[in-house]
TORPA-4810 file (N, C-alpha, C, O; in nm, 3 decimals):
<nodes>
NODE_1_2.451_2.472_4.714_2.488_2.414_4.641_2.435_2.462_4.492_2.489_2.443_4.383_X
NODE_2_2.268_2.555_4.534_2.183_2.583_4.334_2.231_2.657_4.307_2.227_2.666_4.185_X
NODE_3_2.316_2.772_4.373_2.392_2.844_4.383_2.505_2.868_4.246_2.522_2.939_4.147_X
NODE_4_2.557_2.769_4.311_2.696_2.673_4.241_2.654_2.644_4.121_2.732_2.672_4.030_X
NODE_5_2.502_2.570_4.079_2.448_2.521_3.997_2.442_2.591_3.870_2.505_2.577_3.766_X
NODE_6_2.295_2.714_3.930_2.297_2.818_3.874_2.424_2.900_3.731_2.428_2.921_3.610_X
NODE_7_2.528_2.923_3.891_2.586_2.994_3.795_2.698_2.911_3.681_2.711_2.956_3.567_X
NODE_8_2.777_2.785_3.727_2.743_2.638_3.676_2.666_2.641_3.477_2.725_2.635_3.370_X
NODE_9_2.517_2.652_3.511_2.483_2.707_3.407_2.523_2.816_3.309_2.551_2.803_3.189_X
NODE_10_2.520_2.924_3.382_2.527_3.037_3.322_2.705_3.085_3.291_2.762_3.186_3.248_X
NODE_11_2.740_2.973_3.332_2.887_2.991_3.280_2.854_2.893_3.100_2.870_2.947_2.990_X
NODE_12_2.826_2.805_3.112_2.814_2.696_3.016_2.681_2.743_2.870_2.670_2.725_2.748_X
NODE_13_2.603_2.810_2.985_2.504_2.816_2.847_2.563_3.043_2.765_2.543_3.078_2.649_X
NODE_14_2.615_3.116_2.854_2.633_3.246_2.841_2.749_3.277_2.826_2.773_3.328_2.717_X
NODE_15_2.876_3.260_2.930_2.926_3.330_2.984_3.090_3.245_2.887_3.192_3.304_2.853_X
NODE_16_3.053_3.077_2.867_3.163_3.053_2.756_3.190_3.129_2.632_3.303_3.159_2.593_X
NODE_17_3.078_3.158_2.573_3.098_3.193_2.412_3.142_3.354_2.447_3.197_3.417_2.358_X
NODE_18_3.122_3.405_2.550_3.191_3.505_2.487_3.341_3.503_2.539_3.384_3.611_2.579_X
NODE_19_3.410_3.416_2.544_3.601_3.439_2.655_3.648_3.470_2.472_3.568_3.471_2.379_X
NODE_20_3.755_3.485_2.466_3.824_3.509_2.311_3.991_3.439_2.341_4.032_3.402_2.451_X
NODE_21_4.032_3.437_2.269_4.158_3.347_2.281_4.267_3.448_2.309_4.381_3.421_2.273_X
NODE_22_4.245_3.538_2.358_4.349_3.678_2.391_4.360_3.702_2.533_4.456_3.754_2.590_X
NODE_23_4.195_3.637_2.613_4.144_3.687_2.730_4.239_3.511_2.835_4.271_3.498_2.954_X
NODE_24_4.249_3.439_2.745_4.308_3.285_2.867_4.404_3.285_2.803_4.433_3.355_2.706_X
NODE_25_4.488_3.165_2.880_4.547_3.134_2.758_4.572_2.990_2.684_4.461_2.937_2.681_X
NODE_26_4.647_2.921_2.637_4.621_2.869_2.505_4.529_2.702_2.552_4.431_2.662_2.490_X
NODE_27_4.596_2.625_2.679_4.578_2.575_2.695_4.448_2.574_2.793_4.399_2.463_2.811_X
NODE_28_4.398_2.664_2.848_4.281_2.677_2.845_4.133_2.716_2.797_4.022_2.686_2.842_X
NODE_29_4.187_2.819_2.653_4.100_2.828_2.564_4.086_2.652_2.475_3.976_2.624_2.428_X
NODE_30_4.150_2.595_2.467_4.163_2.446_2.395_4.087_2.407_2.495_3.990_2.353_2.443_X
NODE_31_4.077_2.405_2.612_3.994_2.305_2.713_3.854_2.361_2.684_3.763_2.278_2.674_X
NODE_32_3.821_2.509_2.668_3.669_2.572_2.719_3.610_2.523_2.564_3.490_2.498_2.561_X
NODE_33_3.692_2.508_2.429_3.637_2.431_2.295_3.593_2.333_2.301_3.507_2.282_2.228_X
NODE_34_3.672_2.276_2.429_3.643_2.120_2.438_3.482_2.104_2.532_3.396_2.016_2.537_X
NODE_35_3.493_2.198_2.578_3.372_2.189_2.661_3.288_2.252_2.559_3.189_2.185_2.530_X
NODE_36_3.303_2.382_2.487_3.185_2.393_2.347_3.121_2.306_2.335_3.012_2.294_2.393_X
NODE_37_3.182_2.202_2.239_3.199_2.100_2.175_3.100_2.021_2.231_2.990_2.006_2.177_X
NODE_38_3.145_1.952_2.372_3.044_1.870_2.472_2.880_1.957_2.474_2.787_1.882_2.443_X
NODE_39_2.848_2.075_2.502_2.806_2.101_2.509_2.679_2.127_2.380_2.557_2.136_2.392_X
NODE_40_2.775_2.135_2.248_2.667_2.145_2.190_2.622_1.983_2.113_2.512_1.935_2.083_X
NODE_41_2.734_1.943_2.104_2.651_1.777_2.096_2.503_1.705_2.120_2.413_1.643_2.062_X
NODE_42_2.567_1.789_2.315_2.434_1.753_2.447_2.307_1.768_2.390_2.213_1.697_2.355_X
NODE_43_2.345_1.908_2.395_2.214_2.008_2.350_2.150_1.963_2.268_2.029_1.947_2.284_X
NODE_44_2.220_1.927_2.143_2.169_1.962_2.008_2.111_1.779_2.020_1.989_1.772_2.026_X
NODE_45_2.178_1.653_2.023_2.128_1.561_2.057_1.957_1.535_2.186_1.906_1.424_2.199_X
NODE_46_1.926_1.611_2.230_1.858_1.587_2.295_1.724_1.687_2.250_1.610_1.645_2.273_X
NODE_47_1.746_1.836_2.177_1.625_1.903_2.121_1.681_1.813_2.007_1.781_1.759_2.055_X
NODE_48_1.667_1.782_1.908_1.681_1.692_1.818_1.597_1.566_1.828_1.538_1.511_1.735_X
NODE_49_1.603_1.524_1.972_1.529_1.354_1.984_1.583_1.286_1.889_1.504_1.276_1.794_X
NODE_50_1.737_1.206_1.860_1.780_1.141_1.841_1.806_1.039_1.810_1.859_0.982_1.715_X
NODE_51_1.737_1.002_1.958_1.698_0.882_2.046_1.571_0.798_1.924_1.578_0.709_1.839_X
NODE_52_1.457_0.897_1.980_1.406_0.832_1.835_1.389_0.867_1.758_1.267_0.876_1.742_X
NODE_53_1.467_0.916_1.641_1.519_0.982_1.518_1.593_0.827_1.441_1.582_0.782_1.326_X
NODE_54_1.668_0.776_1.563_1.819_0.655_1.552_1.654_0.519_1.541_1.630_0.435_1.453_X
NODE_55_1.585_0.549_1.654_1.507_0.410_1.664_1.406_0.411_1.576_1.341_0.307_1.584_X
NODE_56_1.363_0.490_1.490_1.258_0.475_1.388_1.338_0.449_1.298_1.302_0.342_1.249_X
NODE_57_1.455_0.498_1.230_1.560_0.462_1.154_1.564_0.347_1.137_1.565_0.304_1.021_X
NODE_58_1.569_0.245_1.265_1.598_0.184_1.309_1.543_0.053_1.241_1.607_-0.035_1.183_X
NODE_59_1.385_0.064_1.269_1.271_-0.011_1.256_1.217_0.013_1.092_1.144_-0.065_1.031_X
NODE_60_1.267_0.123_1.047_1.229_0.099_0.937_1.321_0.047_0.772_1.283_0.031_0.655_X
NODE_61_1.482_0.030_0.857_1.598_-0.073_0.832_1.520_-0.213_0.835_1.487_-0.279_0.737_X
NODE_62_1.501_-0.239_0.956_1.437_-0.353_0.922_1.326_-0.357_0.877_1.315_-0.479_0.863_X
NODE_63_1.210_-0.304_0.834_1.185_-0.356_0.777_1.180_-0.342_0.633_1.087_-0.396_0.574_X
NODE_64_1.235_-0.300_0.592_1.329_-0.330_0.450_1.387_-0.415_0.389_1.406_-0.443_0.271_X
NODE_65_1.414_-0.454_0.491_1.547_-0.590_0.451_1.510_-0.645_0.363_1.540_-0.642_0.244_X
NODE_66_1.400_-0.732_0.452_1.298_-0.852_0.331_1.298_-0.844_0.237_1.368_-0.918_0.168_X
NODE_67_1.207_-0.730_0.173_1.183_-0.711_0.033_1.278_-0.668_-0.049_1.252_-0.670_-0.169_X
NODE_68_1.449_-0.606_0.008_1.511_-0.557_-0.117_1.576_-0.698_-0.131_1.592_-0.759_-0.237_X
NODE_69_1.622_-0.755_0.038_1.645_-0.967_-0.065_1.568_-0.990_-0.109_1.624_-1.099_-0.096_X
NODE_70_1.449_-1.012_-0.174_1.325_-1.032_-0.200_1.372_-1.028_-0.356_1.391_-1.131_-0.420_X
NODE_71_1.389_-0.879_-0.417_1.449_-0.897_-0.539_1.608_-0.888_-0.586_1.656_-0.935_-0.689_X
NODE_72_1.682_-0.805_-0.469_1.796_-0.893_-0.522_1.801_-1.076_-0.539_1.890_-1.134_-0.600_X
NODE_73_1.683_-1.144_-0.471_1.708_-1.329_-0.522_1.668_-1.321_-0.601_1.737_-1.357_-0.698_X
NODE_74_1.522_-1.267_-0.630_1.484_-1.283_-0.805_1.573_-1.278_-0.851_1.655_-1.358_-0.895_X
NODE_75_1.558_-1.135_-0.840_1.721_-1.154_-0.992_1.781_-1.221_-1.052_1.794_-1.242_-1.173_X
NODE_76_1.848_-1.280_-0.908_1.949_-1.404_-0.898_1.848_-1.526_-0.925_1.910_-1.612_-0.988_X
NODE_77_1.733_-1.561_-0.903_1.696_-1.677_-0.988_1.661_-1.658_-1.098_1.665_-1.733_-1.195_X
NODE_78_1.624_-1.554_-1.086_1.605_-1.551_-1.300_1.674_-1.560_-1.379_1.649_-1.605_-1.490_X
NODE_79_1.866_-1.483_-1.305_1.959_-1.539_-1.428_2.043_-1.653_-1.338_2.165_-1.642_-1.326_X
NODE_80_1.968_-1.767_-1.273_2.086_-1.861_-1.215_2.163_-1.852_-1.127_2.244_-1.945_-1.121_X
NODE_81_2.171_-1.771_-1.050_2.221_-1.742_-0.955_2.245_-1.741_-0.832_2.335_-1.689_-0.767_X
NODE_82_2.133_-1.819_-0.795_2.071_-1.761_-0.685_2.126_-1.883_-0.582_2.057_-1.906_-0.482_X
NODE_83_2.237_-1.954_-0.604_2.271_-1.995_-0.522_2.464_-1.956_-0.464_2.548_-1.995_-0.382_X
NODE_84_2.448_-1.859_-0.570_2.616_-1.757_-0.552_2.574_-1.685_-0.481_2.628_-1.667_-0.372_X
NODE_85_2.473_-1.626_-0.516_2.407_-1.506_-0.380_2.385_-1.508_-0.275_2.420_-1.419_-0.198_X
NODE_86_2.301_-1.640_-0.234_2.311_-1.747_-0.087_2.462_-1.739_0.000_2.513_-1.680_0.096_X
NODE_87_2.487_-1.822_-0.083_2.641_-1.850_-0.003_2.719_-1.696_-0.004_2.776_-1.665_0.101_X
NODE_88_2.723_-1.628_-0.084_2.772_-1.484_-0.037_2.708_-1.413_0.078_2.762_-1.364_0.178_X
NODE_89_2.559_-1.418_0.039_2.529_-1.348_0.190_2.523_-1.429_0.297_2.553_-1.380_0.406_X
NODE_90_2.484_-1.571_0.288_2.556_-1.610_0.471_2.676_-1.545_0.469_2.684_-1.453_0.550_X
NODE_91_2.827_-1.579_0.357_2.952_-1.551_0.399_2.947_-1.426_0.494_2.995_-1.407_0.606_X
NODE_92_2.839_-1.313_0.370_2.814_-1.135_0.517_2.793_-1.144_0.619_2.857_-1.087_0.708_X
NODE_93_2.673_-1.240_0.641_2.619_-1.234_0.772_2.723_-1.294_0.862_2.732_-1.244_0.974_X
NODE_94_2.832_-1.429_0.820_2.872_-1.453_0.965_2.906_-1.642_0.933_2.966_-1.713_1.013_X
NODE_95_2.855_-1.686_0.806_2.793_-1.845_0.812_2.663_-1.840_0.837_2.577_-1.754_0.821_X
NODE_96_2.665_-1.921_0.870_2.515_-2.027_0.961_2.471_-1.928_1.025_2.564_-1.865_1.074_X
NODE_97_2.388_-1.893_1.044_2.294_-1.884_1.186_2.176_-1.847_1.212_2.108_-1.841_1.110_X
NODE_98_2.123_-1.820_1.305_1.922_-1.873_1.288_1.870_-1.719_1.271_1.748_-1.712_1.257_X
NODE_99_1.949_-1.575_1.269_1.927_-1.482_1.208_1.924_-1.510_1.010_1.829_-1.466_0.945_X
NODE_100_1.997_-1.558_0.968_2.090_-1.567_0.835_1.933_-1.652_0.798_1.842_-1.586_0.748_X
NODE_101_1.913_-1.808_0.830_1.818_-1.880_0.823_1.713_-1.824_0.812_1.640_-1.849_0.717_X
NODE_102_1.681_-1.730_0.910_1.508_-1.702_0.923_1.510_-1.570_0.854_1.394_-1.530_0.845_X
NODE_103_1.601_-1.478_0.798_1.598_-1.381_0.644_1.604_-1.472_0.543_1.525_-1.433_0.456_X
NODE_104_1.663_-1.581_0.507_1.666_-1.651_0.428_1.546_-1.734_0.402_1.530_-1.782_0.290_X
NODE_105_1.435_-1.762_0.527_1.310_-1.805_0.447_1.173_-1.752_0.466_1.061_-1.802_0.450_X
NODE_106_1.233_-1.594_0.520_1.104_-1.493_0.498_1.092_-1.405_0.359_1.010_-1.331_0.306_X
NODE_107_1.268_-1.475_0.321_1.288_-1.385_0.158_1.223_-1.535_0.072_1.183_-1.501_-0.040_X
NODE_108_1.209_-1.640_0.090_1.219_-1.760_0.042_1.026_-1.740_0.064_0.979_-1.697_-0.041_X
NODE_109_0.961_-1.754_0.128_0.819_-1.779_0.133_0.814_-1.612_0.041_0.794_-1.618_-0.080_X
NODE_110_0.831_-1.493_0.098_0.812_-1.376_0.035_0.785_-1.371_-0.139_0.690_-1.336_-0.210_X
NODE_111_0.912_-1.420_-0.162_0.932_-1.480_-0.319_0.765_-1.584_-0.384_0.679_-1.564_-0.471_X
NODE_112_0.789_-1.674_-0.297_0.690_-1.789_-0.330_0.534_-1.737_-0.350_0.461_-1.783_-0.438_X
NODE_113_0.488_-1.628_-0.249_0.394_-1.564_-0.296_0.388_-1.501_-0.364_0.270_-1.483_-0.391_X
NODE_114_0.474_-1.425_-0.440_0.443_-1.379_-0.601_0.433_-1.504_-0.676_0.480_-1.618_-0.671_X
NODE_115_0.332_-1.417_-0.767_0.238_-1.515_-0.886_0.382_-1.514_-0.962_0.445_-1.605_-1.016_X
NODE_116_0.397_-1.442_-0.953_0.487_-1.432_-1.159_0.636_-1.517_-1.078_0.681_-1.552_-0.969_X
NODE_117_0.668_-1.514_-1.243_0.833_-1.611_-1.181_0.862_-1.499_-1.176_0.811_-1.388_-1.191_X
NODE_118_1.075_-1.608_-1.120_1.134_-1.486_-1.139_1.198_-1.436_-1.255_1.247_-1.323_-1.257_X
NODE_119_1.201_-1.522_-1.367_1.275_-1.445_-1.487_1.231_-1.354_-1.516_1.308_-1.277_-1.574_X
NODE_120_1.068_-1.301_-1.491_0.987_-1.227_-1.551_1.064_-1.082_-1.410_1.116_-0.989_-1.473_X
NODE_121_1.070_-1.069_-1.317_1.094_-1.008_-1.216_1.260_-0.961_-1.265_1.306_-0.848_-1.254_X
NODE_122_1.310_-1.045_-1.305_1.425_-0.986_-1.306_1.491_-0.984_-1.457_1.613_-0.975_-1.473_X
NODE_123_1.417_-0.990_-1.545_1.423_-0.901_-1.661_1.372_-0.745_-1.673_1.417_-0.638_-1.713_X
NODE_124_1.226_-0.805_-1.602_1.182_-0.588_-1.595_1.272_-0.534_-1.458_1.260_-0.412_-1.465_X
NODE_125_1.325_-0.554_-1.382_1.388_-0.484_-1.310_1.497_-0.475_-1.395_1.531_-0.357_-1.404_X
NODE_126_1.554_-0.535_-1.449_1.690_-0.478_-1.494_1.670_-0.412_-1.626_1.761_-0.389_-1.704_X
NODE_127_1.488_-0.369_-1.655_1.504_-0.287_-1.810_1.444_-0.153_-1.771_1.437_-0.044_-1.828_X
NODE_128_1.399_-0.205_-1.640_1.371_-0.048_-1.558_1.507_0.018_-1.475_1.507_0.127_-1.419_X
NODE_129_1.612_-0.068_-1.481_1.710_0.064_-1.440_1.801_0.059_-1.524_1.891_0.143_-1.521_X
</nodes>
């Protein structure tokens, strides 16, 4: 059993890359290309630690959602469009849900902590862009 695994590993890491299209049938060559692609995908997935990168990206995205929404709602409040933005936000997230309500509460508390008014933030951001 151990010898078979070693031979398979040698084939997968060395021999499969030496086979040309002229040496095997077209169907077998197509199958070997699929095996090569799967090997490369799994190898890069493991060597690049993509699970760690995906979890870090998720964490950073979740941390950035509230400030981005706060900026959007501040601009909307500055120009009097807060109810429209809020209704579109609810519609985009599938209606009233606990997640939507929690995010909107975080955004409201985030905006209430800022000492400057919505008009000042809205005009300042528009001029910045």
